[in-house]
N, C-alpha and C positions, 0 to 999 in steps of 0.2 A: 559388214557394211562399211564402205569407205567413208572418210571424213566428209567428202563432197556430198555424199548421199545423207549424211547425218546433219550437215550444215543447213541452217535456216537463214535466208536473206530477208530482211525487213526493209522495205522501200518507204522511206519517209521517217524522220525523227520527230514526229508530232507526239503528243502525250499518249495516244493510243498505240502507236508503233513502239514507242519506248517502253510502255508498260509491258506489252507483249514480249519484246526483246529481253527485258530484265528478268521476267518470270521464267522464260526459256533458258536464259543463262544460268539462273540460280539452280535450275534442274539439271544442269551439266551439259546442255547441248551447245555446240559451236554456233555462234550467231554473229552475222554481219549486218550492220545497219548502214544504208547508203542515203545520204541527205543531200539534196541539191543546194541548199542555202549554206550560209557561213555560221548559222546558229541553229539550235533545235527549237521545236515548238510549233512550227507551221502557223496555223491560224491562232494559236495560243502562244505565239512567240513575242519577244520584246526586242526591238532593234534599236541601235544607237545612232543618233544623228545630231550633229552640231551641239553636242554636250547634253542632249536629252535621251532618255530611254523611254520609247514609246511602245505601248502595247498594240501590236499589229491588228488584232481583232478583239478577242475576249479580254475583258478587263476584271471580271469577278470570278471567283472560284468557290464552289460549294462542295459538300460531301466530305467534310473533315470532322464531323461529329462522330461519336463512337458508333461503329458499325457502318459508317459511310464508305464509299469506295476509296477515297484517298486515305482514310484512316486504316482501312483494312490492308491496302497495299503497303503503307508504311510499316505496319506490323509484320507483314509477310517478309519484306525486304530488309527490315531493321534500319530504316532511314528516318530522318526527321525533315518535315517540310518548313521552309522559311515563311511562315504565315502568322497572322494574327487575326482574331475575330473582328468583324466589322459590324457595328450596330449604331445607327440603322443601316440596313443593307443597302437601301436606296430610298430616295424620295420621289413620289410620283406627283407630277404637276398636271392636273386636268384643268380645262378651262374654268376658272372660278373656284377651284378647290385643290388643296394640296393634301396628299395621303402618304403617310410615312410608313415604309415597310420595315417595322421594327423586327429585330431578331428575337427579342424577348417575347415569349408568348403572351404573358399578361399585358404588356404594353400594346402588342398588336391587337389583342381582343378589345382593349379600351378604345384604340384608334378606329377600328372598323365599326364599333357600335356608335361612335360619335360621328364619323365621316360617311359611313355607309349604312345608315339605319335601315331596318327591315330586311337585312340579308343573313341574319344568323342561321336561319334554316339551311341556306346554301353552304355556309361555312361548316356547319356540323357534318354535313354530308361529305364536303370536300376533305375535312380532316380525317374522317373515317377512311375514305378511299386512299388518301395519302399515306396513312399509317399502314395500310395493307401493302401499297406499292413499295414503300421503303423497307417494310419487313421482308418482303419477298427479295428485294435487292440485296439484303444482307446474306443471302444464300445463293448458291449456284442456280441460276435461272436462265437456261439457254433458250431464249425466245427470239424469233420463231424456231421451233424444233426442227432439226435437220436429219435426225437419226432416231432409232429405237432408244439408243442410250440417252439422248436428249429428252425423249418423252418420259423415260424412267426417272431422270433427274428432276424434271418438272413435277411429276407425281409426288416425289419425296419432299419437294419444297412447299407444297400446299399444306396448310394447317386448316383446322375447322373454321377459324376466324376469317381465313382467306375467302371463304365462300360468301361472306357478306358483300364482296365486290362483284360477284357473278352477275347480278341483275343489271350492272352498269357497263358491262363489257362493250355493248353495242351503242351506248349512248354517248353523246358529246357533252362537254363541260357546259356549254351554253344551255343545254336542256335542263340543268339543275337550277338555273337562275330564272327570275321573273323576267319575262320578255319585255315587259312595259317599263322596266327600270333602265332607261337609256344610259344614265350616267354609270350605273354599276356595270352594265354590259360593255361600256367603253373601257372601264378600268380593267375588266377581265380580258378584253381583246388586247389591250396594251401589254398586259403581263404575259399573255400567252404568245404573242408575236415574237417576243424576244427569247422565249424559252421552249416553244414547241413549233415555231415557224408557221403557226396557224391561229386563226381567231377562235373565239369560244364556240361559235356555231360549227366549227370544223374539228376542233381538237378532241381527241378521245378523252372521255370523262376520267378514266383511271390515270392516264399519262398526264392530262391537264391538271388533275388534283395534286399529283406529286410535284409538278413544275410550280404550281402556286404555293407550295409549301417550302420551296427552296430557301427563302430568306430565313426560315426557322431551322434549317438543317445544316448549319455550319458554314455560312458564307464568310469568306476571309479575304483580307488584303494580303497580297503576296509581295514580300520585300524584294525590291529590285525589278518589279514588274511581273506579269503573269508568266513570262517566259522562264522565270526561275524554277517553276515546277518541272518543266522539260529538262532544264539544266541540271537539276538535282537527280533526275533519272538518268540522264546521260553520264554524269560523274559516277554514279553508282555502277552503271553498266560497264564503263571503262575500267573501274577499280576492281571489278570482279572478272576481268578477262574478256569482255566483250570487244568486238571489232567495229568501231564507229568511224565513218569517213564523211567529212563535210566537202562541199563543192564537187559532189559526184552525182550529177543529174542523170537518172536512168533514161536511156533512150529506147531500149528494147528488152523483151524477155523471149527467149527462144527455148521451146520445149525439145528435149533430147529423147532419143529412143530408149535410154536406160531409165527413164522416169524422172530424171533431174531436169533442172532449168538453168540456163546460162543468162544471167543478168548483166547487161552491158551498159556502161555509162557513156556519156558524151566525150569524156576524156580518154576513152579507150580501156578503162578498167573492166575486167570481166571476173564474175564470181559465179562458180557453179554450186548449186545447192539442191538438196532433195525436197526442200519445202520453201515457199515463198509467202510472206505476209505483206500485203500492200496497203500501206497507210495512205491510200489515195481515194479519189472518187471512182465510181464504176466507169465513168467516161474515160478517165485517165488510164485505167488498167486495160480497157479494150484497146486504146491506142497503142500501148506498149506491147500488148500481145500480138497485134496485127492479125495475120491469118490464123494464128494459133488460138485466138479468142473463141471460146465455145459459142455455138450458134444461139443457145439460150441466153447467154450474157449479152451478146450483141443485140439480140432482139429486144431484151428488157431495156437496154440503154437507148435504143432507137425510139422506143415508145415512151420514154420517161421525159416529161417536160423539164425545162431548166428550173433550177431552184432560185431563190433570192440571191442578189448581190448586195453589196454594201457601199454606200458613199461615206467616206470617213475624213474627218479633219483631225490633224495632229498639231496641237498647239503648245507653244512655250508661253507661260503666263508669268507676269509680275505678281508675286504673292501678295505684296503690300496693297495691290489694287483690288484684291478679292475680299469678300466679307469674311470676318474671323470665324463666324459660327456656322458656315455652310457645310453641309454634308459632302462627302467625297463623291457620291454617285447619285445621279438624277436621271429620271425619265420624264420627258416633256411631251404632252400632246397639245398641239397648237389649236386645232380647229376640230370640234366634235362632229361636224357635218362632212368632213372630208375623209376619204380612206386613209388608213395608217400607212406609214412609209413615205418615201419621197420627200423627206423633210418635215412632214406633218407630225411625225413621231421620231424623237431622237433619244439616244442614251448618252449621257455625259459622265465621264469618269476622270476625276482629278487624282494625281499621285498624292500620297499621304505627305503631310507636312513633316512627318518624322522620318521620311525616306529620302535622305540627302543623295542617294545614288541615281535618282531619277531625273535630276535637273540641276543646272548651275545654282550656285548659292543665291537665295532670295527668289528663286523661281520655282514653278511647278509644271510638270508635264500634264497634258490633258488629251484625251481622246473623245471625239464626238462622232457618232455614227447614226445612220438611218438605213432602213431597208430600201432597196431600189431594184427595179427590173433591169436586167443586164443588157437586153437587146438594144434599147435606144442608145446606150453608151457606145456599144460596138459599131452600130450603124453610122453614127456621127463620126466616130474615130476613123472609120474607113472611107467615108464618102464626103465629109465636110468638117475637117479638123478645126477651122475657126469656130464653127458652131459647137463642137465638142468642148473647146476651151471656154466658150461663153456659158455653156450649160454647167460646166464645173464651177465657174465663178459664181453663177447664180445659186447653185446648191450650197456652196460655201457660205454665201451671205444668208441663205435660208437657215442653215444650221446655227450660225452665230446669233441670228435674231431669236431663234427658239431658245438657245442657251441663256440669252440675256434675261429671259423670263424666269429662269431658275436660279441663276447666279448673277445678280445685278452688278454691272461693272466688268463683266468678263471680256466684253468687246475692247474696252479701253485697256485691259491688262494684257492683250495679246502682243507678244514680242517676236513670235515666230509662228508661221502658219504653213502647213504642208497638206495639201488635199490628196485624197486617194479615191479612185473610182474602180469599178470592177476591172477595167483594163489594167490599172495599177496593181490590183490584187492578183491578177493572173501572172504578171511579170515577176512578182516577189514571192508568191507562194506556190506557183506552178499549178494552181487549180484551174482546170479548163474553164475559160470565159470569166474567171473570177467568181464562180459560184461559191457561196459560203453557208454555214449553218446547218447543212444536211437537209433531209427531207422533212416535210411537214408531217407531224405525228397525228394523222387523222383517224387511222384505224389500226388497232393492234393486229388484226388479221391480215393487213396489208404491209406489215412491218418487214423490212429488209434484213435478212440475216447475213452472216459473213461469208456464206458459201459463194463460189464463183462458177461452179460447174466442173471445175478441175479438182481432182482428189487431193492434190498437194499444194493448193493455193487458196488463200483466204484474204478477204477484205477486213480492214479495221479502221476505226475513225468515225466521224460524224455521219457518214453515209449508211451505217448499219445501226440497228436498234441497240441501245436506247437513244442514239442520236447525239445531238450537239451537247456542249458543255464539257469541261474537263472531267467532271464526275461521270458523265455519260460515256465518254470514249474510254475512260478507265475501266468501266464495267465491260465494255465491248472488248477491250484488250485482254481482260482476264478470262473472258469466254474463249477467245481465240487461242490464248496460250494453253488453256485446258484441252481444246480440240487438237492442237498440235502434239501435245505430250501424250494424249491418248493414242493418236495414230502412231506415234514413235515407241509406244509400249512402255512409257515411263509413268 
């Protein structure tokens, strides 16, 4: 076999792509990573602007506790993450009530008994399901299965205790809670929207239970911003002989008669490889393949509705104007009667006071974000740009007003403000239409695997199960690396 046939091209230096690339390189395969941007991380990247380091999308990372995805990957590769535990993970501000998501289990139990009385039955079931989900995640668990080998791997991963979760496979998280407790249902909806892209009535019970348990599973602050995770992987990859190129946006993938693929960038760079891993959305992969895209993949993409987008504010703040005792991360629900998203629910993250790399002296970087539908932004941008700008300004004001309820004085502390819409997100992350977060986790049996319909090509990232979060895409990257190595006979 030639080196071209052995080579793997990874398109995109997000956490999922770099995880796959590092594991393949460790196994001895020649690997080339092509990244469109000037830094790694994608939606979990950190960009530098006017003296600040802003997290582009994700701001918190979990899965560092023993057995968690990041902990396992660090052990396999022999690397150290630049992280420290966060407690509380975040503070939830409901209308008239504040609930602290403590990382410490005893503090969390005391908090929920006081603030969410009458819900202990739900939490006992949730913790049982979460324990099973996290236990499964510590072993190879290729879901959904794509081959007899995957089925055998799944069978070996199941333990007698795992069967406790079987009756809940077709249930939603909301079905475990009392439907007449509106405040508790709002709390669940808010947590699951940011972790499962779905509300409690929609989110699968097993997945939702694991997502609700995330604050107790090693949530960490990342020194230098969330992008330091990808930077750590990129540095390891290059130090171990990996080939990583920035500013190389892929424009096409051409399949060859010998079974290889030629990946071409907009700058004219061409890499021939026997296998391709796409750290992209399915829409983006279909576009790159053009006529070579399998009919099944094209059909699925055509029938799949667009996912959420995000409206984001990147703020530079005067630290002296902020409360001394405020937590670094907050979730705010403004109006219990309105749907979540569109500024009615926001997530606010402040850079740590001890992280001087994030902002000029005496200041802090902050990211505010809310879920938003992408279509209105694109329609206005293309048909009425003044209205697009007015909507952007209105959303910025909406997010600042919400943030003021969590961190009094934050509006007066603003020294720099940069808004971002789905249009902005597409330009800087190359994600079609600026879609973020992956697919809503409504059914385990509708989960999307990494297969593309092409024998030598896989998807990785938040579009494949288990979906969003740096921990989720790390699990996906480990699965894809296993599949590639199995096919290579390694």
